[in-house]
C-alpha positions as CSV (number, residue, x, y, z in Angstrom):
1,M,100.4,135.4,100.3
2,A,103.1,134.0,102.7
3,R,106.7,134.5,102.0
4,Y,109.0,131.5,102.0
5,P,111.9,131.6,102.3
6,D,112.5,134.8,104.3
7,P,115.8,135.1,106.1
8,A,114.2,137.4,108.6
9,S,111.5,134.9,109.6
10,R,111.3,133.2,113.0
11,S,111.7,129.8,111.3
12,A,115.0,130.9,109.7
13,V,116.2,132.2,113.1
14,L,115.2,129.0,114.9
15,F,116.9,126.9,112.2
16,E,120.1,128.9,112.7
17,R,119.9,128.2,116.4
18,A,119.1,124.5,115.9
19,Q,122.2,123.8,113.9
20,A,124.4,124.4,117.0
21,V,122.8,121.4,118.8
22,L,121.2,119.2,116.2
23,P,123.1,117.6,113.2
24,G,121.7,119.4,110.2
25,G,119.3,121.3,112.5
26,N,116.7,118.7,113.2
27,S,115.9,115.1,114.1
28,R,113.8,114.1,111.1
29,Q,115.1,114.2,107.5
30,S,111.7,114.2,106.0
31,V,110.7,117.6,107.4
32,Y,113.9,119.3,106.3
33,R,113.9,121.6,103.3
34,A,116.5,124.1,102.0
35,P,117.2,126.8,103.0
36,Y,115.3,126.0,106.3
37,P,112.3,124.0,107.5
38,I,109.1,125.7,108.6
39,Y,108.7,125.6,112.4
40,I,105.2,124.9,113.6
41,R,103.5,126.7,116.5
42,S,100.1,125.0,116.6
43,A,97.6,123.1,114.6
44,K,93.8,122.5,114.7
45,G,91.7,120.5,112.3
46,A,93.0,121.1,108.8
47,L,95.0,124.2,109.6
48,V,98.7,124.4,110.7
49,T,100.1,127.7,112.0
50,D,103.8,128.3,111.8
51,V,105.9,130.3,114.3
52,D,105.5,133.4,112.1
53,G,101.7,133.2,112.4
54,V,101.2,131.9,108.8
55,E,98.2,129.5,108.5
56,R,98.3,126.8,105.9
57,T,95.8,124.1,105.0
58,D,97.4,120.7,105.8
59,F,97.4,118.2,103.0
60,L,100.4,116.4,104.5
61,N,99.0,115.4,108.0
62,N,102.3,114.5,109.4
63,F,103.0,112.3,106.4
64,T,99.6,110.5,106.5
65,S,99.5,109.8,110.3
66,L,96.6,112.2,111.2
67,I,93.5,110.8,109.6
68,H,91.2,113.2,111.5
69,G,93.4,116.2,111.2
70,H,95.0,118.0,114.2
71,A,93.8,118.0,117.8
72,H,90.5,116.3,117.1
73,G,88.1,116.9,120.0
74,E,87.3,113.3,120.8
75,V,90.9,112.2,120.6
76,M,92.0,115.1,122.8
77,R,89.2,114.3,125.3
78,V,90.4,110.7,125.9
79,V,94.0,111.8,126.2
80,A,93.1,114.5,128.7
81,E,91.3,111.9,130.8
82,Q,94.2,109.6,130.7
83,L,97.0,112.1,131.5
84,P,96.2,112.6,135.2
85,L,96.1,108.8,135.5
86,G,99.7,108.5,134.2
87,S,101.4,108.4,130.8
88,C,103.2,105.0,131.1
89,Y,103.4,102.1,133.4
90,A,105.4,98.9,133.9
91,G,102.3,97.0,133.2
92,P,99.6,96.6,130.5
93,T,96.2,98.4,130.3
94,E,92.8,97.4,129.1
95,A,93.1,100.0,126.3
96,E,95.8,97.8,124.7
97,I,93.4,94.9,124.6
98,M,90.6,97.0,123.1
99,L,92.8,98.5,120.3
100,A,94.2,95.0,119.5
101,E,90.6,93.6,119.4
102,L,89.6,96.4,117.0
103,L,92.6,95.7,114.7
104,C,92.0,92.0,114.7
105,E,88.4,92.6,113.8
106,R,89.3,94.9,110.9
107,L,92.3,93.0,109.4
108,P,91.1,89.8,107.8
109,S,94.6,88.2,108.2
110,A,95.1,89.1,111.9
111,D,94.6,86.8,114.9
112,R,97.1,88.5,117.2
113,V,98.7,92.0,117.5
114,R,101.9,93.2,119.1
115,F,102.5,96.9,119.6
116,A,105.7,99.0,119.2
117,N,106.4,102.7,118.7
118,S,107.0,103.3,115.0
119,G,106.4,101.9,111.6
120,T,110.1,101.1,111.3
121,E,109.9,99.0,114.5
122,A,106.8,97.3,113.2
123,V,108.5,96.2,109.9
124,M,111.6,95.2,111.9
125,M,109.7,93.0,114.3
126,A,107.7,91.4,111.5
127,I,110.9,90.5,109.7
128,K,112.4,89.1,112.9
129,A,109.2,87.2,113.6
130,A,109.4,85.6,110.1
131,R,113.0,84.6,110.8
132,A,112.1,83.1,114.2
133,H,109.2,81.2,112.7
134,T,111.0,79.8,109.7
135,G,114.5,79.5,111.0
136,R,115.7,81.1,107.7
137,P,117.9,84.2,107.3
138,K,117.0,86.0,104.1
139,I,114.2,88.4,103.1
140,A,113.0,89.7,99.7
141,K,111.6,93.1,98.9
142,S,110.7,95.3,96.0
143,E,113.3,97.7,94.5
144,G,112.8,101.3,95.7
145,A,110.1,100.5,98.3
146,Y,110.5,102.3,101.6
147,H,110.0,100.2,104.8
148,G,111.6,102.4,107.4
149,T,115.2,102.4,108.6
150,Y,116.0,98.9,109.8
151,D,119.2,97.8,108.0
152,Y,117.6,95.0,106.0
153,A,114.4,96.9,105.2
154,E,116.1,99.9,103.7
155,V,118.3,98.0,101.2
156,S,117.8,99.4,97.7
157,E,115.1,101.8,98.9
158,G,116.4,104.9,97.1
159,V,118.8,103.8,94.5
160,G,119.3,106.0,91.4
161,P,120.0,105.2,87.8
162,Q,123.7,105.1,88.4
163,A,123.2,101.9,90.4
164,W,120.8,100.2,88.0
165,S,122.2,97.3,86.1
166,A,121.0,96.2,82.7
167,G,119.5,93.2,84.3
168,D,117.7,92.5,87.6
169,P,117.9,94.8,90.6
170,S,120.7,94.2,93.0
171,A,121.0,94.8,96.8
172,V,122.4,98.3,97.4
173,A,123.1,99.7,100.8
174,G,120.6,102.3,102.1
175,A,123.1,103.9,104.5
176,R,126.8,104.2,104.4
177,G,128.5,101.6,106.6
178,T,125.8,98.9,106.1
179,P,127.6,95.5,106.6
180,D,128.1,93.3,103.6
181,G,126.3,90.5,105.4
182,V,123.1,92.6,105.4
183,L,123.2,92.9,101.6
184,K,123.8,89.2,101.1
185,D,120.6,88.5,103.1
186,V,118.3,90.7,101.0
187,V,116.9,89.6,97.6
188,V,115.6,92.6,95.5
189,M,113.0,92.2,92.9
190,P,111.1,94.7,90.6
191,F,107.7,95.9,91.8
192,N,104.7,94.7,89.9
193,D,106.5,92.2,87.7
194,A,105.4,88.7,88.6
195,A,107.5,87.0,86.0
196,A,110.7,88.7,87.1
197,A,109.9,88.1,90.8
198,E,109.5,84.4,90.1
199,R,112.8,84.2,88.2
200,I,114.6,86.1,91.0
201,L,113.0,84.4,94.0
202,T,113.0,80.8,92.9
203,P,116.7,80.1,93.4
204,E,116.5,81.7,96.9
205,A,113.2,80.2,98.0
206,G,114.7,77.7,100.5
207,K,116.6,80.5,102.4
208,L,113.8,83.1,102.4
209,A,112.1,83.8,105.7
210,A,109.9,86.6,104.4
211,I,108.8,88.6,101.4
212,V,108.0,92.2,102.4
213,I,105.7,94.2,100.1
214,D,103.9,97.5,100.3
215,P,100.7,97.1,98.3
216,L,100.7,100.9,97.5
217,P,104.3,102.1,97.7
218,N,104.9,105.8,97.6
219,R,108.4,105.4,96.1
220,C,107.0,103.3,93.2
221,G,104.7,106.1,92.1
222,L,101.9,105.6,94.7
223,M,100.7,103.0,92.2
224,A,98.8,99.9,93.5
225,A,100.3,96.5,93.2
226,S,98.5,94.5,90.6
227,R,96.3,91.6,91.7
228,E,98.5,89.3,89.5
229,Y,101.6,90.4,91.4
230,L,100.1,90.0,94.8
231,T,98.6,86.7,93.9
232,F,101.9,85.4,92.7
233,L,103.6,86.4,95.9
234,R,100.9,84.8,98.0
235,D,101.1,81.5,96.1
236,F,104.9,81.5,96.0
237,A,105.1,82.1,99.7
238,E,102.7,79.3,100.5
239,R,104.5,76.9,98.2
240,H,107.9,77.5,99.8
241,G,106.9,78.1,103.5
242,I,107.8,81.8,103.3
243,V,106.1,84.5,105.5
244,L,104.4,87.1,103.4
245,I,104.5,90.5,105.1
246,Y,102.5,93.6,104.1
247,D,103.7,97.0,105.1
248,E,100.4,98.8,105.6
249,V,101.9,101.6,107.7
250,I,100.5,104.1,105.1
251,S,98.0,102.0,103.1
252,F,95.9,100.8,106.0
253,R,93.9,104.0,105.7
254,I,92.5,103.1,102.2
255,G,89.9,100.6,103.4
256,Y,88.0,99.6,106.5
257,H,89.8,96.2,106.3
258,G,93.1,97.9,105.1
259,A,94.7,97.6,101.7
260,Q,94.5,93.8,102.0
261,G,90.7,94.0,102.2
262,V,90.6,96.3,99.1
263,F,92.9,94.1,97.0
264,G,91.6,90.8,98.3
265,V,95.0,89.0,98.7
266,L,96.0,88.4,102.3
267,P,99.4,88.4,104.0
268,D,100.7,86.3,106.9
269,L,101.9,89.4,108.9
270,T,101.0,93.1,108.6
271,A,103.1,96.0,109.8
272,L,101.0,99.0,110.9
273,G,101.7,102.5,112.2
274,K,100.7,106.1,111.7
275,I,96.9,106.4,111.9
276,I,96.4,103.7,114.5
277,G,98.2,105.8,117.1
278,G,95.9,108.8,116.9
279,G,98.7,111.3,116.5
280,F,101.1,109.6,119.0
281,P,104.1,107.3,118.4
282,V,103.0,103.8,117.4
283,G,103.7,100.7,115.5
284,A,102.2,97.2,115.4
285,V,102.6,93.8,114.0
286,A,99.5,91.8,113.3
287,G,99.1,88.4,111.9
288,R,98.4,84.7,112.1
289,E,98.4,83.1,115.5
290,A,101.0,80.4,114.6
291,I,103.6,83.0,113.6
292,M,102.7,85.6,116.3
293,A,103.4,82.9,118.8
294,V,107.1,83.6,118.5
295,F,106.5,86.6,120.8
296,D,104.7,84.6,123.5
297,P,106.5,85.2,126.9
298,R,104.9,82.2,128.4
299,A,107.1,79.8,126.4
300,S,109.9,78.2,128.3
301,D,112.3,79.3,125.5
302,V,110.9,82.5,123.9
303,A,111.6,82.5,120.2
304,L,111.6,86.2,119.8
305,P,112.2,88.4,122.9
306,H,110.5,91.8,122.4
307,A,110.4,94.6,124.9
308,G,110.0,98.4,124.6
309,T,109.6,100.9,127.4
310,F,106.8,102.7,125.7
311,N,105.2,99.8,123.8
312,A,101.4,100.1,124.2
313,N,101.6,103.1,126.5
314,P,98.2,104.2,127.6
315,I,98.3,107.6,125.9
316,T,98.8,106.1,122.5
317,M,96.4,103.3,123.1
318,V,93.4,105.5,124.1
319,A,94.2,108.0,121.3
320,G,94.5,105.2,118.7
321,L,91.3,103.5,119.9
322,A,89.3,106.8,119.7
323,T,90.7,107.5,116.3
324,M,90.0,104.1,114.8
325,R,86.5,104.1,116.3
326,L,85.7,107.4,114.6
327,L,87.1,105.9,111.3
328,D,84.1,103.6,110.7
329,E,83.1,102.2,107.3
330,T,80.9,105.2,106.5
331,R,83.6,107.7,107.2
332,I,86.2,105.8,105.2
333,A,83.9,105.5,102.3
334,A,83.2,109.3,102.4
335,L,86.9,110.1,102.7
336,N,87.8,107.8,99.8
337,A,85.1,109.4,97.7
338,L,86.6,112.8,98.5
339,G,90.0,111.4,97.6
340,E,88.8,110.5,94.2
341,K,87.3,114.0,93.8
342,T,90.7,115.4,94.8
343,R,92.6,113.4,92.2
344,E,90.0,114.3,89.5
345,A,90.2,118.1,90.4
346,L,94.0,118.0,90.3
347,R,94.0,116.2,87.0
348,A,91.6,118.8,85.6
349,A,93.9,121.6,86.9
350,M,96.8,120.1,85.0
351,T,94.7,120.0,81.8
352,E,93.6,123.6,82.3
353,A,97.2,124.6,82.7
354,G,98.2,122.7,79.5
355,V,100.7,120.6,81.4
356,S,101.4,116.9,80.7
357,G,101.3,115.5,84.2
358,Q,99.4,112.9,86.2
359,V,98.0,112.3,89.6
360,T,98.4,108.8,91.2
361,G,97.1,107.3,94.4
362,A,94.2,105.5,95.9
363,G,91.7,106.1,98.7
364,S,92.6,109.3,100.5
365,L,96.2,109.4,99.1
366,F,97.5,111.3,96.1
367,R,100.7,112.2,94.4
368,L,101.6,114.7,91.7
369,Y,103.9,113.9,88.8
370,L,105.1,116.4,86.2
371,N,105.3,113.8,83.5
372,D,102.9,111.6,81.6
373,R,104.9,108.4,81.1
374,P,103.4,105.1,82.2
375,L,104.2,104.4,85.8
376,K,104.4,100.8,86.9
377,D,107.4,100.3,89.2
378,Y,110.2,102.2,90.9
379,R,112.3,102.9,87.9
380,S,109.5,104.2,85.8
381,A,108.4,106.4,88.7
382,F,111.9,107.7,89.4
383,V,112.0,111.5,89.3
384,D,115.0,113.0,87.5
385,A,116.8,116.2,88.6
386,D,114.9,118.5,86.2
387,E,111.5,117.3,87.4
388,K,112.6,117.3,91.0
389,A,113.7,121.0,90.6
390,R,110.3,121.9,89.0
391,M,108.4,120.1,91.8
392,A,110.5,121.9,94.4
393,R,109.5,125.2,92.9
394,L,105.9,124.1,92.8
395,S,106.1,123.1,96.4
396,R,107.2,126.6,97.4
397,Y,104.4,128.0,95.4
398,F,101.9,125.9,97.5
399,L,103.6,127.0,100.7
400,N,103.3,130.7,99.8
401,R,99.6,130.3,99.0
402,G,98.6,128.5,102.1
403,F,99.0,124.8,101.6
404,M,101.3,122.1,103.0
405,L,102.2,119.1,100.8
406,A,105.3,116.9,100.7
407,P,108.1,118.7,98.8
408,Y,107.9,115.9,96.2
409,G,104.2,116.2,95.5
410,M,102.6,113.7,97.8
411,G,99.4,114.6,99.8
412,N,96.6,113.0,101.7
413,L,93.3,113.9,103.2
414,S,92.0,114.0,106.7
415,T,88.4,114.1,107.7
416,A,88.9,117.8,108.5
417,I,89.4,118.6,104.8
418,D,86.4,119.7,102.8
419,E,85.5,120.2,99.1
420,A,86.3,123.9,99.3
421,D,89.8,123.1,100.5
422,I,90.2,120.8,97.5
423,A,88.9,123.4,95.0
424,R,91.4,126.0,96.3
425,L,94.2,123.4,96.1
426,A,93.3,122.7,92.5
427,T,93.2,126.4,91.6
428,V,96.6,126.9,93.1
429,L,98.0,123.9,91.3
430,R,96.7,125.3,88.0
431,D,98.1,128.8,88.6
432,G,101.4,127.3,89.8
433,L,101.8,125.2,86.7
434,R,101.1,128.2,84.5
435,A,103.7,130.2,86.4
436,L,106.2,127.3,85.9
437,Q,105.5,127.4,82.2
438,R,106.2,131.2,82.1
439,N,109.4,130.5,84.0
440,T,108.8,133.5,86.2
441,D,111.3,134.9,88.6
442,D,111.9,134.0,92.2
443,E,109.2,136.4,93.5
444,E,106.6,133.8,92.8
445,F,108.5,130.7,93.9
446,G,111.4,131.6,96.1
447,P,115.0,130.9,95.2
448,D,115.9,127.8,93.2
449,L,117.5,125.7,95.9
450,N,117.8,122.0,96.2
451,S,114.8,121.1,98.5
452,G,117.0,118.7,100.4
453,A,113.9,116.8,101.5
454,S,113.7,113.1,101.5
455,T,110.7,111.0,100.6
456,H,110.6,109.3,103.9
457,G,107.4,109.5,105.9
């Protein structure tokens, strides 16, 4: 059994040092947890080793970005071959073409691809492309959905009950200091409610450049969008000349042709990231040729200038290409089958523990909830303070028994995970839930502190 938190640990010492030079001690809110984050020394396959030498099985995979686990041999081989040739150039490479060809082959809605360096950039550039193509200013998005940290994309992404009105959702700033003009240009609708979406979007249709939707949003319970909802958005966008954007930064992993291939409703543009970079920084916009033409530098008056020092750098391109080639149809099918076994095993563990809970997700993604109410949208999936505190204790229980999941209960599989790992995870969940029911002391869970961790990926 590991011990977290431990004020004498190397992680605790490093965090104390970090606070002198980094605001809050780090550069990424999602990896922070109170009283200190766990510092990593190395990782291989499904195992992560922290700076105190503690090994944990990784069911987090850098928030879904490592589809083959850590330091996969083939990915490391192609990176090692590229490094002596240079890590970045002021010029394109053939690997960029090859990865773009692969993505266009797999995404049924994509004719062209444009690379960037993060999922946030991918969503931002997709929104800007929609504006450049339509000449309109506004976008629409689902309440609660996380699409990165672009001002417009983060509107109403984490609003609590205190901001909910009795009626339709309103635009709420995601960060202090957000200009009022940003809020005026974002229309917010409930997730998975076609009738409400139609009522809200119709008066704004002539000003909307884009509708941005995550077909499997983590913040909305990791529940899939209904076919009715997606079909309505597709039809509405076509009728009114609006660009439909899918954020598949996370959900692209659930099918060989992405979530859009699974659900059978196609967007105009798709934002990608995470797994397509093979463990290196990446983002991409993929979509219809007519819209993607706004990026074309051959035009006498380029509609949407887009540069980036590390866009399509050769390290990311060769790593991403190797990763995606390994992730063929057979491997995705096997991984998704293992994902279903995982969800079933975790549900069985909840039943054995006598706890009313649920496990959501699709493909190789899962999320734990310590409630049994119906989940359909952001508000129904919102976790109150009591459940958040219990999940934080459960998260520490996992850490101290050798597992890494998100502090709020989200996990995912890599191809390095096997059925034995899943069985052990389910056993620890059962035992942890029983310990929660006994309301045992801090020796089993660590001190009751606010986890301080966000749900960003």
